[in-house]
C-alpha positions in Angstrom: 32.7 -8.0 -8.1 33.4 -4.3 -7.6 36.4 -2.9 -5.8 39.9 -4.3 -5.1 40.8 -7.5 -3.2 44.1 -6.5 -1.6 42.7 -6.3 2.0 44.1 -8.7 4.6 41.2 -9.0 7.0 43.1 -10.1 10.1 45.3 -7.1 9.7 42.4 -4.7 9.2 40.0 -6.4 11.5 39.3 -3.0 13.2 37.7 -1.8 9.9 35.2 -4.7 10.0 34.5 -4.2 13.7 33.9 -0.5 13.4 31.9 -0.8 10.2 29.6 -3.4 12.0 29.1 -0.9 14.8 28.1 1.8 12.2 25.7 -0.7 10.6 24.0 -1.7 13.8 24.0 1.9 15.0 22.1 2.9 11.8 19.7 0.0 12.2 19.1 0.8 15.9 18.3 4.4 14.9 15.8 3.2 12.3 14.1 0.7 14.7 13.8 3.1 17.6 12.4 6.0 15.5 10.0 3.6 13.7 8.8 2.4 17.1 8.4 5.9 18.5 6.4 7.0 15.5 4.3 3.9 15.5 3.6 4.2 19.2 2.3 7.7 18.8 -0.6 6.4 16.7 -2.5 5.3 19.9 -2.3 8.9 21.2 -3.3 10.4 17.9 -6.4 8.1 17.8 -7.3 8.8 21.4 -7.1 12.6 20.8 -8.8 12.5 17.3 -5.6 14.1 16.0 -6.1 13.1 12.4 -3.8 15.6 10.9 -1.1 14.6 13.4 -1.6 11.0 12.3 -1.2 12.0 8.6 2.1 13.8 9.4 3.3 10.7 11.3 2.5 8.5 8.4 4.6 10.6 6.1 7.4 10.9 8.6 7.6 7.1 8.9 7.6 6.6 5.2 10.5 9.0 4.9 12.5 7.4 7.7 14.1 4.4 6.0 15.8 6.2 3.1 16.9 9.0 5.5 18.6 6.6 7.8 20.1 4.5 5.0 21.6 7.5 3.4 23.0 8.8 6.7 24.5 5.3 7.5 26.0 4.9 4.0 27.8 8.3 4.3 29.2 7.4 7.7 30.5 4.0 6.5 31.9 5.3 3.3 33.8 8.0 5.1 35.1 5.4 7.6 36.2 2.8 4.9 37.6 5.3 2.4 39.2 3.4 -0.5 38.1 0.1 1.0 34.4 0.9 0.8 33.9 -1.2 -2.3 36.2 -4.0 -1.4 34.2 -7.3 -1.9 36.4 -9.3 0.5 35.6 -6.8 3.3 31.8 -7.1 2.6 32.1 -11.0 2.7 33.3 -10.7 6.2 30.8 -8.0 7.1 27.9 -10.1 5.9 29.0 -13.2 7.9 29.4 -11.2 11.1 26.2 -9.3 10.5 24.3 -12.6 10.0 25.5 -14.0 13.3 24.1 -11.1 15.3 21.0 -10.7 13.2 20.1 -14.4 13.9 19.7 -13.5 17.6 17.0 -10.9 17.0 13.3 -11.4 16.6 13.4 -9.0 13.6 16.1 -10.9 11.7 14.5 -10.5 8.3 14.1 -6.7 8.7 17.7 -6.3 9.8 19.0 -8.3 6.8 17.0 -6.2 4.4 18.5 -3.1 6.0 22.0 -4.6 5.5 21.1 -5.2 1.8 20.1 -1.5 1.4 23.4 -0.3 2.7 25.4 -2.9 0.8 23.8 -2.3 -2.5 24.0 1.4 -2.3 27.7 1.5 -1.4 28.7 -1.2 -3.9 26.3 0.2 -6.6 25.1 -3.3 -7.3 23.5 -4.2 -10.6 21.3 -7.3 -10.3 22.1 -9.5 -7.3 25.4 -10.5 -5.6 24.4 -13.5 -3.5 27.8 -13.8 -1.9 27.7 -10.2 -0.6 24.0 -9.7 0.2 21.1 -11.7 1.7 18.8 -13.1 -1.0 16.3 -15.3 0.8 14.3 -13.9 3.7 15.3 -15.4 7.1 12.7 -15.7 9.8 13.7 -15.8 13.4 15.3 -19.1 14.2 15.0 -19.3 18.0 12.6 -18.4 20.8 12.9 -15.1 22.6 11.9 -15.3 26.2 12.0 -11.6 26.6 9.3 -11.0 23.9 5.7 -10.7 25.0 3.2 -13.1 23.4 1.6 -11.8 20.2 -2.0 -12.6 21.2 -4.2 -13.1 24.2 -6.9 -15.7 24.2 -10.4 -16.2 25.7 -12.2 -19.6 25.8 -16.0 -19.7 26.1 -18.9 -22.1 25.5 -20.9 -19.4 23.7 -20.5 -15.8 22.6 -22.3 -13.4 25.0 -22.4 -9.7 25.5 -20.0 -10.2 28.4 -17.5 -12.1 26.2 -17.3 -9.1 23.8 -17.1 -6.6 26.6 -14.3 -8.5 28.2 -12.3 -8.5 24.9 -12.8 -4.8 24.2 -11.8 -3.9 27.8 -8.5 -5.6 27.4 -7.2 -2.9 25.1 -5.8 0.1 27.0 -7.3 3.1 25.2 -7.2 6.3 27.3 -10.6 7.4 25.8 -13.4 5.3 27.2 -16.1 3.6 25.1 -19.2 5.8 24.8 -21.6 2.8 25.1 -19.7 -0.4 25.5 -22.8 -2.3 26.6 -24.6 -1.6 23.3 -21.4 -2.3 21.3 -20.9 -5.6 23.0 -24.6 -6.6 22.5 -24.6 -5.7 18.8 -21.3 -7.5 18.1 -22.4 -10.7 20.0 -25.7 -10.8 18.1 -23.9 -10.6 14.7 -21.4 -13.3 15.7 -24.1 -15.6 16.9 -26.1 -15.1 13.8 -23.2 -15.9 11.5 -22.3 -19.1 13.5 -26.0 -20.1 13.4 -25.9 -19.7 9.6 -22.9 -22.0 9.5 -24.7 -24.8 11.2 -25.4 -23.9 14.8 -23.4 -22.6 17.7 -20.3 -24.8 18.1 -18.6 -25.3 21.4 -16.1 -24.8 22.9 -15.0 -21.6 21.3 -11.6 -20.0 21.5 -11.0 -16.3 20.6 -7.4 -15.1 19.9 -6.8 -11.4 19.6 -3.5 -9.6 18.6 -2.6 -7.6 21.7 -1.7 -4.5 19.8 -4.3 -2.4 18.0 -3.8 -1.6 14.3 -4.1 2.1 13.5 -4.6 3.8 10.1 -5.8 7.3 9.3 -8.9 7.8 11.4 -9.5 4.2 12.4 -8.3 1.6 14.9 -8.8 -2.1 14.3 -8.7 -5.0 16.8 -7.7 -8.1 14.8 -8.1 -11.7 15.8 -9.9 -14.9 15.1 -12.6 -17.2 16.4 -11.7 -20.9 16.4 -13.7 -24.1 17.0 -12.9 -27.7 16.2 -10.9 -27.5 12.9 -12.5 -24.2 11.8 -11.7 -20.6 12.2 -13.0 -17.2 11.0 -11.7 -13.7 11.3 -12.8 -11.5 14.1 -12.1 -7.8 13.5 -13.5 -4.9 15.5 -13.3 -1.6 13.6 -13.3 1.3 16.0 -14.1 4.9 15.6 -13.7 7.9 17.9 -16.4 10.5 18.4 -16.9 13.5 20.7 -18.7 11.1 23.1 -16.0 8.5 23.1 -15.0 5.3 21.4 -17.4 3.1 19.5 -17.3 -0.2 17.5 -18.2 1.0 14.0 -18.1 -2.3 12.2 -17.5 -6.0 12.7 -15.6 -7.9 10.0 -16.1 -11.7 10.1 -15.3 -12.9 6.6 -11.9 -13.4 4.9 -13.0 -11.3 1.9 -13.7 -8.4 4.3 -10.3 -8.3 5.9 -8.6 -8.8 2.6 -10.1 -5.5 1.6 -8.9 -4.1 5.0 -5.4 -5.1 4.1 -5.7 -4.2 0.4 -2.7 -2.9 -1.6 -4.7 0.2 -2.2 -4.6 1.4 1.4 -2.1 3.3 3.5 0.1 1.2 5.8 -0.9 0.3 9.3 0.8 1.5 12.5 1.0 -1.5 14.8 3.6 -2.4 17.4 5.2 -5.8 16.7 8.2 -7.2 18.6 8.5 -9.9 16.0 7.1 -8.8 12.6 7.4 -12.4 11.3 5.1 -13.8 14.0 2.5 -11.1 13.1 2.7 -11.8 9.4 2.3 -15.5 10.0 -0.8 -14.9 12.1 -2.3 -12.6 9.4 -1.3 -15.1 6.7 -3.5 -17.8 8.4 -6.4 -15.4 8.2 -5.7 -14.5 4.6 -4.0 -17.4 2.9 -4.2 -15.9 -0.6 -2.4 -12.7 0.5 1.3 -12.5 -0.6 3.6 -12.5 2.4 5.2 -9.4 0.7 1.9 -7.5 0.8 1.4 -8.3 4.5 4.9 -6.9 5.4 4.2 -3.9 3.3 0.8 -3.3 4.9 2.6 -3.2 8.3 5.0 -0.4 7.2 7.9 -2.7 6.4 7.7 -1.9 2.7 11.5 -2.3 2.1 11.4 -5.8 3.3 8.2 -6.4 1.4 10.3 -5.5 -1.7 12.8 -8.2 -0.7 9.9 -10.7 -0.5 8.6 -9.6 -3.8 11.9 -10.2 -5.5 12.0 -13.6 -3.9 8.6 -14.3 -5.3 9.8 -13.3 -8.8 12.8 -15.7 -8.6 10.6 -18.5 -7.4 8.0 -17.8 -10.1 10.7 -17.9 -12.7 12.0 -21.2 -11.3 8.6 -22.9 -11.1 7.2 -21.5 -14.4 10.1 -21.6 -16.8 7.9 -21.1 -19.8 6.1 -18.0 -18.4 7.6 -15.0 -20.0 7.1 -11.2 -19.7 4.8 -9.9 -22.3 3.0 -6.6 -23.0 0.1 -6.1 -20.6 -3.5 -6.3 -22.1 -5.5 -3.1 -22.6 -4.7 0.1 -24.4 -1.1 1.0 -25.1 0.2 3.4 -22.4 1.4 6.8 -23.7 3.8 7.3 -20.7 4.6 3.7 -19.5 5.5 0.4 -21.1 3.4 -2.1 -19.0 4.3 -5.8 -19.0 3.6 -8.9 -17.0 3.8 -12.6 -16.8 0.4 -14.3 -17.5 0.7 -16.7 -14.6 1.6 -14.1 -12.1 -0.4 -11.3 -10.5 2.1 -8.5 -10.7 2.6 -5.8 -13.4 5.8 -3.9 -14.2 6.0 -0.4 -15.6 8.9 1.4 -17.3 8.8 5.1 -18.2 9.1 5.7 -21.9 11.8 8.0 -23.2 9.3 10.1 -25.1 5.6 10.5 -24.4 2.9 10.4 -27.1 0.8 13.5 -27.7 -1.1 15.1 -25.9 1.0 14.2 -22.9 3.3 17.1 -21.8 4.7 15.8 -18.6 8.5 15.2 -18.2 10.1 12.0 -16.9 10.9 13.7 -13.6 7.3 15.0 -13.1 6.0 11.4 -13.6 8.4 10.1 -11.0 7.3 12.9 -8.6 3.7 11.9 -9.1 4.5 8.3 -8.0 6.4 9.6 -5.0 3.4 11.9 -4.2 1.0 8.9 -4.2 3.5 6.8 -2.1 3.3 9.4 0.7 -0.4 10.2 0.4 -3.5 8.7 2.0 -4.6 6.2 -0.6 -8.1 5.6 0.8 -8.4 2.2 -0.7 -8.5 3.7 -4.2 -4.9 4.3 -5.2 -2.7 1.2 -6.0 0.5 0.9 -3.9 3.6 0.9 -6.1 7.0 -0.5 -5.2 10.0 1.0 -7.0 12.9 -1.3 -7.9 16.3 -0.2 -9.3 18.8 -2.2 -11.2 16.9 -5.5 -11.5 18.7 -8.0 -13.7 16.7 -10.6 -15.6 17.7 -12.9 -18.4 16.5 -11.8 -21.8 15.0 -15.2 -22.5 12.3 -14.2 -19.9 10.9 -11.6 -22.3 9.0 -11.9 -25.5 10.8 -10.6 -28.6 8.2 -7.9 -29.2 8.6 -6.6 -25.6 12.4 -6.6 -25.8 12.2 -4.6 -29.1 9.8 -2.1 -27.6 12.1 -1.6 -24.5 15.2 -1.2 -26.7 13.5 1.5 -28.9 11.4 3.3 -26.4 12.8 2.9 -22.9 16.6 3.2 -23.2 16.8 5.5 -20.2 15.1 3.0 -17.9 16.2 -0.4 -19.3 19.3 -1.7 -21.1 20.5 -5.1 -22.5 24.0 -6.2 -21.7 24.8 -9.6 -23.2 22.0 -11.9 -22.2 20.9 -9.8 -19.3 18.1 -7.2 -19.2 18.7 -4.5 -16.6 15.7 -2.6 -15.4 17.2 0.6 -14.0 14.0 2.0 -12.7 10.8 -0.1 -12.7 7.5 0.2 -10.9 5.9 -3.0 -9.6 2.3 -3.2 -8.6 -0.6 -5.7 -8.3 -2.2 -6.5 -11.7 -5.8 -5.4 -12.2 -8.3 -5.8 -15.0 -8.5 -2.4 -16.7 -12.1 -1.1 -16.3 -12.7 -0.8 -20.0 -11.6 -4.4 -20.5 -13.7 -5.6 -17.6 -16.9 -3.9 -18.9 -16.6 -5.7 -22.2 -16.9 -9.1 -20.7 -18.8 -8.6 -17.4 -22.5 -9.5 -17.1 -25.1 -6.7 -16.6 -25.1 -6.9 -12.8 -21.3 -6.8 -12.5 -20.9 -4.0 -15.0 -23.5 -1.9 -13.2 -21.7 -2.4 -9.9 -18.3 -1.5 -11.4 -19.6 1.7 -13.0 -21.2 2.8 -9.7 -18.0 2.0 -7.8 -16.0 3.9 -10.5 -17.9 7.0 -9.5 -17.4 6.3 -5.8 -13.6 6.0 -6.5 -13.5 9.5 -8.1 -15.4 10.9 -5.0 -13.2 9.1 -2.5 -10.1 10.5 -4.3 -11.6 14.0 -4.1 -12.1 13.7 -0.4 -8.4 12.9 0.1 -7.5 15.9 -2.1 -6.6 14.0 -5.2 -7.9 14.8 -8.7 -7.1 12.0 -11.3 -6.7 14.5 -14.1 -7.5 11.9 -16.8 -10.7 10.1 -15.8 -10.9 7.8 -18.8 -12.1 4.3 -17.7 -8.9 2.7 -19.1 -7.0 4.4 -16.2 -9.0 2.6 -13.6 -8.9 -1.1 -12.7 -11.0 -3.8 -11.0 -9.5 -5.9 -8.2 -10.2 -9.6 -7.6 -12.8 -8.6 -5.0 -14.6 -6.3 -7.5 -13.4 -2.9 -6.1 -12.5 -0.2 -8.6 -9.2 1.6 -8.0 -7.1 4.2 -9.9 -3.6 3.4 -11.2 -2.5 5.9 -13.8 -0.7 8.7 -12.0 0.9 10.9 -14.6 -1.8 13.6 -14.7 -2.8 13.3 -11.0 -2.7 16.5 -8.9 -4.0 17.9 -5.6 -7.7 18.8 -6.0 -7.1 22.1 -4.3 -4.8 23.1 -7.2 -7.7 23.0 -9.6 -10.1 25.8 -10.6 -13.5 24.2 -11.3 -15.6 26.3 -13.6 -18.9 26.1 -15.5 -18.7 26.3 -19.2 -19.7 29.8 -20.5 -22.7 29.9 -22.8 -21.9 30.6 -26.4 -23.2 34.0 -27.5 -23.1 33.3 -31.3 -23.4 30.3 -33.6 -19.7 30.8 -34.6 -18.6 30.4 -31.0 -20.7 27.3 -30.5 -19.2 25.4 -33.5 -15.6 26.7 -33.0 -12.9 24.0 -32.8 -11.0 26.0 -30.2 -12.4 27.6 -27.0 -13.7 31.1 -27.6 -13.2 32.1 -23.9 -10.1 32.4 -21.7 -8.9 29.1 -20.2 -6.4 29.1 -17.3 -3.8 26.4 -16.9 -5.6 24.8 -13.9 -9.1 25.4 -15.1 -11.4 22.3 -15.1 -14.9 22.1 -16.6 -16.7 19.2 -15.0 -19.5 19.4 -17.7 -16.9 18.0 -20.1 -16.4 14.8 -18.1 -19.4 13.3 -19.8 -17.6 13.2 -23.1 -14.8 11.1 -21.5 -17.0 8.4 -20.0 -16.8 6.1 -23.1 -19.6 4.0 -21.7 -22.4 2.3 -23.6 -25.8 4.1 -23.2 -27.2 1.9 -20.5 -24.1 2.2 -18.3 -23.8 5.9 -19.0 -27.3 6.3 -17.6 -26.3 4.3 -14.5 -23.3 6.6 -13.9 -25.4 9.8 -14.4 -28.1 8.4 -12.0 -25.7 7.8 -9.2 -22.9 10.3 -9.8 -24.4 13.0 -12.0 -23.1 15.6 -9.4 -19.6 14.9 -10.6 -20.5 16.9 -13.8 -21.1 20.0 -11.7 -18.5 22.5 -10.5 -20.5 22.9 -7.2 -19.6 19.3 -6.1 -15.9 19.9 -6.6 -16.0 23.3 -5.0 -17.7 22.0 -1.9 -15.1 19.3 -1.5 -12.4 21.9 -1.9 -14.0 24.0 0.9 -14.0 21.1 3.3 -10.4 20.3 2.6 -9.2 23.9 3.1 -11.2 24.1 6.3 -9.4 21.1 7.7 -12.5 18.9 7.9 -11.6 15.2 7.6 -14.2 12.4 7.1 -13.3 8.7 7.2 -13.2 6.7 4.0 -14.2 3.3 5.3 -12.7 0.0 4.2 -16.1 -1.7 4.6 -19.7 -1.1 3.6 -22.6 0.5 5.5 -24.1 -3.0 5.9 -21.1 -4.0 8.0 -21.5 -1.0 10.3 -23.3 -1.2 13.6 -24.5 2.4 13.5 -24.4 3.6 9.8 -24.9 7.3 10.7 -22.3 7.5 13.5 -19.9 10.4 13.0 -16.2 10.7 13.9 -14.7 13.4 16.1 -13.5 16.3 13.9 -11.2 18.2 16.2 -8.4 17.0 18.5 -9.2 16.6 22.2 -6.9 18.3 24.7 -5.2 16.3 27.3 
């Protein structure tokens, strides 16, 4: 353990007391600011203040490291030479645990403690005596906490049932046509129940009392229960000049799994007890990792704690499952590895990048940070960064260990029997699109190629240009969605200068191996994209049929004009078939109050 052990705790009890005060002061600052930013989402949605919502999202993402850094500095100044004394931190942990156990956000508080503890002690691996390893849900009941849900019991779903539910949410902006919204929703629910064998009774509807806000949308999340069955009940709301409207109704588990996908920005939702909310969502989506649910609610640091717990549990249960090199083409910038029986992938930055890559290590890290704070629109994979992970070398294949030793000495090291991953990115494992297309049937391959084009267009609308659009840099999720995951050449779309290729004037220019015309650093020629498709002829024709406009500079220039003029259009986490009014538009400018 780091530090010295010469501290007599009874004699220096005031150090423990005041340090605890500083810890809880820092955590209270984090909680109150997190709550204040989250609470603003309702006002942003009511006013159609989409740019304000985007700023709030970034501010909330930056909050945790800001408060942790500030708290660490205050504690270090207070403790002086005793800051790294392990005996002191033993006492601090015990006292902190006592108070944390009385809170409905126990697990979030314990993760905050870990962040402070690990930074000050500069921990490598895990010190189970000095930090909290296993998540700890709230142990008791908290009478001061409002119930998570409200419920409605009915014999059948009517227009009035839906209207009653929608009216329970205190939006300042009224619904433009709540009668029609209620009728359309009730009809869809009754139809689905009929397809499942008739209209059961009695029915019980439970709705989370707090709306979920993200980017330009609001979502009312609940479930419909009867006998021993249940199904999700999610109202996706939009806001137009005329008022609020129900844009879509999501009634299947697959649909809300996409809504809570790891490729989306985090929700803003008020939760007195995050654990209760995660448990409710877990019942709706049993296959979702608990870690992913915490992350989706904005508790990404605690989500990392849960992810680490998943790693430890997986290693305990699957002792023969070892890290090995990920399938697909070898990365020029990253060493990607995984455990075959797990659904996560790990990435280490190489010490040197293969030609023609010119980025630096720092630039690659900045690209990942850029994506972390950016709207991901359901098309950019969320990545969690871990530092100083310690894993036994027997958990790696010899070939992978050799590659790490020779090509990633700055990001990984081996000390005795331990592999220390100093800086590693962890994300959900996907099937690389090039690998997927080799084994997919004709129908699935066609759908993936069409969605590949949609992905590029969705990224453009959020001001992201992939840079390298090779299909090996895109992946297919379990639910068949195509997402982008290779960020080392990504850049803002508005930084690019989209041009048409000049026509050659002479035969010599046409066959020249180097461009015969001036090319600027940010110049992009969309006509050249066709040469990067690497698709078989039939799928190439499918891509050109649906997305041939991507090969024209006019498409990209038009998107740039929309972005620069501040026009925002929603990128929906559901299909047109799930919408009640497929052509309904959102409000484009903030309302004044």
